[in-house]
C-alpha positions as CSV (number, residue, x, y, z in Angstrom):
1,M,34.1,5.8,-23.8
2,S,31.6,3.1,-25.0
3,P,28.9,1.1,-23.2
4,K,31.0,-2.0,-23.5
5,A,33.9,-0.3,-21.6
6,K,31.5,0.4,-18.7
7,T,29.8,-3.0,-18.5
8,A,32.2,-4.5,-16.1
9,S,31.3,-1.8,-13.4
10,K,27.6,-1.5,-13.4
11,E,27.3,0.9,-10.4
12,M,27.2,4.4,-11.8
13,I,26.5,8.0,-10.8
14,V,23.9,9.2,-13.3
15,A,22.3,12.6,-13.6
16,G,18.8,12.7,-15.0
17,V,17.6,15.9,-16.7
18,M,14.0,16.8,-17.2
19,S,12.1,19.7,-18.6
20,G,8.4,19.1,-18.9
21,T,5.4,20.2,-20.9
22,S,4.8,23.2,-18.5
23,A,8.2,24.6,-19.9
24,D,8.9,26.3,-16.6
25,G,12.4,25.0,-16.1
26,I,14.8,22.2,-15.6
27,D,15.0,19.5,-12.9
28,V,18.3,17.6,-12.3
29,A,18.4,14.4,-10.2
30,V,21.7,12.8,-9.3
31,T,21.4,9.1,-8.7
32,R,23.5,6.1,-7.8
33,I,22.3,3.1,-9.9
34,A,23.5,-0.5,-9.7
35,S,22.3,-4.0,-10.7
36,G,19.9,-5.5,-8.2
37,G,18.5,-8.9,-9.0
38,K,15.3,-8.6,-11.1
39,R,15.4,-4.8,-11.0
40,P,18.1,-2.2,-10.7
41,T,18.6,-0.4,-7.4
42,I,18.4,3.4,-7.5
43,E,19.3,5.9,-4.8
44,L,18.7,9.6,-5.1
45,L,21.8,11.5,-4.1
46,A,20.8,15.1,-4.9
47,H,18.2,17.2,-6.7
48,E,18.1,20.7,-7.9
49,G,15.6,22.8,-9.9
50,F,16.3,25.7,-12.3
51,R,13.9,28.2,-13.8
52,Y,14.3,28.9,-17.5
53,P,15.6,32.4,-18.2
54,V,12.6,34.5,-19.3
55,A,13.8,34.8,-22.9
56,L,14.4,31.1,-23.2
57,R,11.0,30.2,-21.8
58,R,9.4,32.6,-24.2
59,A,11.2,31.0,-27.1
60,V,10.2,27.5,-26.0
61,L,6.5,28.4,-25.6
62,A,6.5,30.2,-28.9
63,A,7.9,27.1,-30.7
64,M,5.4,24.6,-29.1
65,N,2.6,24.0,-31.6
66,A,3.8,26.9,-33.7
67,E,1.8,27.3,-36.9
68,A,4.9,28.8,-38.5
69,T,8.5,29.3,-37.5
70,S,11.9,29.2,-39.1
71,T,14.6,26.5,-39.3
72,A,17.1,29.0,-37.9
73,E,14.9,29.5,-34.9
74,L,14.5,25.8,-34.2
75,A,18.2,25.1,-34.7
76,R,19.1,27.9,-32.3
77,L,16.6,26.8,-29.7
78,N,18.0,23.2,-30.0
79,W,21.5,24.5,-29.2
80,R,20.4,27.0,-26.5
81,L,18.4,24.4,-24.6
82,A,21.5,22.1,-24.5
83,L,23.6,25.0,-23.1
84,A,20.9,25.5,-20.4
85,Y,20.9,21.8,-19.5
86,A,24.7,21.8,-19.3
87,E,24.6,24.8,-16.9
88,A,22.1,23.1,-14.7
89,V,24.0,19.8,-14.6
90,R,27.3,21.5,-13.8
91,A,25.7,23.6,-11.1
92,T,24.1,20.5,-9.5
93,A,27.3,18.5,-9.6
94,E,29.4,21.4,-8.2
95,R,27.0,22.1,-5.3
96,H,26.9,18.5,-4.3
97,K,30.6,17.7,-5.1
98,T,29.7,14.9,-7.4
99,K,31.5,13.3,-10.3
100,L,29.1,12.0,-12.9
101,D,29.5,8.9,-15.1
102,L,26.5,9.5,-17.3
103,I,23.7,11.9,-18.1
104,G,20.2,11.0,-19.2
105,C,18.4,14.0,-20.8
106,H,14.7,13.9,-21.8
107,G,14.9,17.2,-23.8
108,Q,12.1,19.7,-24.3
109,T,9.2,18.3,-26.1
110,L,8.1,20.5,-29.0
111,Y,5.7,18.1,-30.7
112,H,4.4,14.7,-29.8
113,Q,2.0,12.9,-32.2
114,S,1.3,9.5,-30.7
115,A,-1.3,8.4,-33.3
116,P,-0.4,7.8,-37.0
117,T,-1.4,10.6,-39.3
118,S,-1.0,11.0,-43.0
119,Y,1.9,13.1,-44.2
120,A,3.6,13.2,-47.7
121,G,2.0,9.9,-48.7
122,R,2.6,7.9,-45.6
123,R,0.9,7.4,-42.2
124,F,3.1,7.4,-39.1
125,A,3.4,8.7,-35.6
126,C,6.2,11.1,-34.6
127,T,7.8,13.1,-31.8
128,W,10.4,15.8,-31.3
129,Q,12.4,16.7,-28.3
130,L,15.0,19.6,-28.5
131,G,18.3,19.9,-26.6
132,E,21.3,18.9,-28.7
133,P,22.9,15.9,-26.8
134,G,26.3,16.4,-28.5
135,V,26.5,19.9,-27.1
136,L,25.5,18.7,-23.6
137,A,28.1,16.0,-23.7
138,Q,30.9,18.3,-24.8
139,E,29.9,21.1,-22.3
140,T,29.9,18.7,-19.3
141,G,32.6,16.2,-20.4
142,V,30.1,13.4,-19.6
143,P,28.5,10.9,-22.1
144,V,24.8,11.7,-22.7
145,V,21.8,9.4,-23.5
146,A,19.0,11.4,-25.0
147,N,16.0,11.1,-27.5
148,F,14.3,8.2,-25.6
149,R,10.9,8.2,-27.3
150,P,11.5,7.4,-31.0
151,A,12.6,3.8,-30.5
152,D,9.4,2.9,-28.6
153,M,7.3,4.6,-31.3
154,A,9.1,2.8,-34.1
155,A,8.2,-0.5,-32.3
156,G,4.5,0.5,-32.3
157,G,4.3,2.3,-29.0
158,Q,3.2,5.8,-28.2
159,G,6.6,6.9,-26.8
160,A,5.1,7.5,-23.4
161,P,4.8,7.0,-20.6
162,L,8.5,6.3,-19.9
163,V,8.5,6.7,-16.1
164,P,7.0,3.2,-15.3
165,L,10.3,1.5,-15.1
166,L,11.4,3.8,-12.3
167,D,8.0,3.4,-10.6
168,Y,8.4,-0.3,-10.6
169,A,12.0,-0.2,-9.4
170,L,11.3,2.1,-6.5
171,F,7.7,1.4,-5.4
172,A,6.5,-2.2,-6.3
173,D,5.4,-3.9,-3.1
174,S,4.5,-7.4,-2.2
175,R,1.5,-6.5,0.0
176,R,0.1,-3.2,-1.2
177,G,-1.1,-1.9,-4.5
178,R,0.7,1.3,-5.5
179,V,-0.3,4.1,-7.9
180,L,2.4,6.6,-8.9
181,Q,0.6,9.8,-10.0
182,N,2.7,12.5,-11.6
183,I,1.0,15.9,-12.1
184,G,3.2,18.0,-14.4
185,G,1.8,19.9,-17.4
186,I,0.1,16.6,-18.2
187,A,-1.1,14.1,-15.6
188,N,0.0,10.5,-15.9
189,F,-0.1,7.5,-13.6
190,T,1.5,4.1,-13.2
191,S,-0.6,1.4,-11.5
192,I,1.2,-1.5,-9.9
193,P,-0.9,-4.2,-8.2
194,A,0.5,-5.9,-5.1
195,A,3.0,-8.7,-5.7
196,S,2.9,-8.3,-9.5
197,G,5.6,-8.3,-12.2
198,P,6.3,-5.5,-14.7
199,E,4.0,-7.1,-17.2
200,K,1.0,-6.2,-14.9
201,I,1.9,-2.5,-15.0
202,L,-0.8,-0.1,-16.4
203,A,0.4,3.4,-17.2
204,F,-1.0,6.2,-19.3
205,D,-1.8,9.9,-19.5
206,S,-5.1,10.7,-17.8
207,G,-5.2,14.2,-19.3
208,P,-4.3,17.8,-18.3
209,G,-2.3,18.3,-15.1
210,N,-1.1,21.8,-14.5
211,M,-1.2,22.9,-18.1
212,I,-4.5,24.7,-18.1
213,L,-4.0,25.9,-14.5
214,D,-0.7,27.5,-15.4
215,W,-2.0,29.1,-18.6
216,L,-4.9,30.6,-16.6
217,A,-2.6,32.0,-13.9
218,Q,-0.4,33.6,-16.6
219,E,-3.4,35.0,-18.5
220,L,-5.5,36.2,-15.6
221,Y,-2.9,37.1,-12.9
222,G,0.4,37.5,-14.8
223,K,2.0,34.8,-12.7
224,P,3.6,31.6,-13.8
225,Y,1.3,29.4,-11.7
226,D,-1.2,29.5,-8.8
227,R,1.0,29.0,-5.8
228,D,-0.4,26.4,-3.4
229,G,-3.7,26.6,-5.4
230,A,-4.5,29.8,-3.4
231,W,-6.6,31.5,-6.1
232,A,-8.4,28.3,-7.0
233,A,-9.3,27.8,-3.3
234,Q,-11.2,31.1,-3.4
235,G,-13.3,30.1,-6.5
236,S,-16.3,28.0,-7.2
237,V,-16.4,25.2,-9.7
238,L,-18.5,26.1,-12.8
239,K,-20.3,22.8,-13.2
240,P,-21.7,23.4,-16.7
241,V,-18.1,24.1,-18.0
242,L,-16.8,21.1,-16.2
243,A,-19.5,18.8,-17.5
244,H,-18.8,20.0,-21.1
245,A,-15.1,19.6,-20.7
246,L,-15.5,16.0,-19.5
247,K,-17.2,15.1,-22.8
248,N,-13.8,15.5,-24.6
249,P,-13.3,12.2,-26.5
250,Y,-9.8,11.9,-25.1
251,F,-11.1,10.9,-21.7
252,K,-13.0,8.0,-23.1
253,Q,-10.0,6.5,-24.9
254,K,-8.7,3.2,-23.6
255,P,-5.0,3.0,-22.8
256,P,-2.3,3.2,-24.1
257,R,-2.9,6.9,-24.6
258,T,-0.8,10.0,-24.4
259,A,-1.6,13.7,-24.3
260,G,0.3,17.0,-24.6
261,R,0.0,20.6,-25.7
262,E,-1.5,19.3,-28.9
263,Q,-4.7,18.4,-26.9
264,F,-4.6,20.7,-23.8
265,G,-2.3,23.6,-24.6
266,R,-2.9,27.3,-25.1
267,E,-5.7,26.9,-27.8
268,Y,-7.6,24.5,-25.5
269,S,-7.0,26.7,-22.5
270,S,-8.2,29.8,-24.3
271,R,-11.5,28.1,-25.3
272,F,-11.8,26.8,-21.7
273,L,-11.5,30.4,-20.3
274,N,-14.0,31.7,-22.8
275,E,-16.5,29.1,-21.6
276,C,-15.9,30.0,-18.0
277,Q,-16.3,33.7,-18.6
278,K,-19.7,33.2,-20.2
279,I,-20.9,32.2,-16.7
280,S,-18.5,34.0,-14.4
281,K,-16.0,36.9,-14.7
282,K,-14.3,35.9,-11.5
283,P,-10.8,34.6,-12.4
284,E,-10.7,32.3,-9.4
285,D,-13.8,30.4,-10.6
286,A,-11.9,29.5,-13.9
287,L,-9.0,28.2,-11.8
288,A,-11.2,26.2,-9.5
289,T,-12.9,24.7,-12.5
290,A,-9.6,23.8,-14.2
291,A,-8.4,22.2,-10.9
292,A,-11.6,20.2,-10.8
293,L,-11.1,19.0,-14.4
294,T,-7.7,17.7,-13.5
295,A,-8.9,16.0,-10.4
296,E,-11.9,14.5,-12.0
297,T,-10.1,13.1,-15.0
298,I,-7.4,11.6,-12.9
299,A,-10.0,9.9,-10.6
300,Q,-12.1,8.7,-13.6
301,A,-9.1,7.2,-15.3
302,Y,-8.1,5.4,-12.1
303,R,-11.7,4.2,-11.4
304,R,-12.3,2.9,-14.9
305,F,-9.0,1.2,-15.7
306,A,-6.8,0.6,-12.7
307,H,-9.1,0.2,-9.7
308,P,-10.5,-3.2,-11.0
309,T,-6.9,-4.7,-11.0
310,M,-6.4,-3.9,-7.3
311,Q,-8.6,-6.8,-6.1
312,G,-10.3,-4.7,-3.4
313,R,-7.1,-4.0,-1.5
314,A,-6.1,-0.7,0.0
315,V,-3.9,1.4,-2.3
316,D,-1.1,3.9,-1.7
317,Y,-1.8,6.7,-4.2
318,I,1.6,8.5,-4.4
319,V,1.6,12.0,-6.1
320,S,4.7,13.7,-7.5
321,G,5.3,16.7,-9.8
322,G,4.4,20.3,-9.4
323,G,0.7,19.5,-8.8
324,A,1.6,17.9,-5.5
325,R,2.2,21.4,-4.2
326,N,-1.3,22.6,-5.2
327,R,-3.3,22.2,-2.0
328,T,-6.6,22.8,-3.7
329,L,-6.0,20.3,-6.4
330,M,-4.7,17.7,-3.8
331,A,-7.9,18.2,-1.7
332,M,-10.1,17.7,-4.7
333,L,-8.2,14.6,-5.7
334,N,-8.3,13.2,-2.1
335,Q,-12.1,13.7,-2.0
336,R,-12.5,11.6,-5.1
337,L,-10.0,8.9,-4.5
338,A,-10.8,8.2,-0.8
339,R,-14.1,6.6,-2.0
340,L,-12.0,4.1,-3.9
341,H,-10.0,3.0,-0.9
342,C,-6.9,5.0,-1.9
343,Q,-4.6,6.6,0.7
344,L,-3.2,9.8,-0.8
345,A,0.4,10.6,-0.2
346,T,3.3,12.5,-1.9
347,S,6.4,10.9,-3.2
348,E,8.3,12.9,-0.5
349,E,6.7,10.8,2.1
350,F,8.4,7.8,0.4
351,G,11.8,9.5,0.2
352,L,11.6,11.0,-3.3
353,P,11.1,14.8,-3.7
354,A,8.0,15.5,-5.8
355,E,10.0,17.4,-8.5
356,A,12.8,14.9,-8.7
357,K,10.9,11.8,-9.9
358,E,10.8,12.3,-13.6
359,A,14.4,13.5,-13.7
360,A,15.4,10.4,-11.8
361,A,13.5,8.3,-14.3
362,F,15.6,9.5,-17.2
363,A,18.7,8.8,-15.2
364,L,17.5,5.2,-14.9
365,L,16.6,5.0,-18.6
366,A,20.1,6.2,-19.5
367,W,21.7,3.5,-17.2
368,Q,19.5,0.9,-18.9
369,T,20.6,2.0,-22.4
370,W,24.3,2.2,-21.4
371,H,24.1,-1.4,-20.3
372,G,22.2,-2.7,-23.3
373,R,18.9,-3.1,-21.4
374,P,15.4,-2.2,-22.7
375,G,13.8,0.9,-21.0
376,N,10.2,0.9,-22.1
377,V,7.4,-1.0,-20.4
378,A,5.6,-2.3,-23.5
379,S,2.3,-2.9,-21.6
380,A,2.3,0.9,-20.8
381,T,3.3,2.3,-24.1
382,G,1.7,-0.2,-26.4
383,A,4.9,-1.2,-28.1
384,K,5.2,-4.6,-29.7
385,R,8.2,-5.5,-27.6
386,P,10.7,-4.0,-25.1
387,V,13.3,-2.0,-26.9
388,L,16.6,-0.2,-26.2
389,L,15.8,3.5,-25.9
390,G,17.8,6.6,-26.8
391,Q,20.9,7.6,-28.6
392,V,24.3,8.1,-27.0
393,A,26.6,11.2,-27.4
394,Y,30.1,10.4,-26.4
395,V,33.0,12.7,-25.3
């Protein structure tokens, strides 16, 4: 089945599959997407989340930023991830009695280098997401669009963020400015001024989201994350550590910019913990300080780059991702953003479950590709032009 064969019927049931930089599991969003004037219409039909099996998560984390590994290990991980994605998609479709037309799979990012660096005599940027799309297509019997980032990067972009197209399709408003803040492993936001077109979108990664928080919870408590921010709520922010962390050059960069484990992964988190423990041995203080770093860098990024475009209007600041469940982090964020006339909300209050948004975004990007439409927002990624994203695996 080819894209041309489907063009006559543009309404499709599309599953989006997302596994983020936290590497904690898989989100599947089942959507109905159709043409809708200047922008497609998208309706969320179902959403399910699946934890990675312990052994698979261990393998994923070991491969991220690995100083040394084997080609056999990477090949096996590529295949194993596809099998996990297929199991998640099949389970979701069966639970909700849904027949899928298409799957959009982001894959698991192992490495993302958004800025050109010298290698073997040439300078270039590069990225790598694992999860073999051919395996996923054959296991589910559904065509798959995957590997979305490279085309944007080849056109001069940073390959991220790729969620702004969904943000615009779902949330653009004629009267109110909207900011769509995702807090996954990395925190990123999309800013959409009232009554604006997609060319006015500003989107980039502000910095760490849950990445440092999750590492600290695993290191200090042996748990995958700080549920509801309960431990951070018991701690005190270590102001000298926070002040030093805020001097990181990344936070001064102008957009477009992207971040990942390369900047804020386990090596950074280990140094961050060491700095905290020089002042306090209380684990909850380290978590409180990490939460404050996420909240402060989000607020700084908004204040510096997006707030001036809102023309003094009130703004709906809509949070999604796992960080929306962290009450301590949300309270810190609200304290900072309220001063900027932002009304904090979660995407659930707007009809989209917090954990479903990124998966739904890749469903939309797959639909765009299937119908020969660009998926990147060049003003957000820094690409020279809008481009068709991804590669298709047929059945």
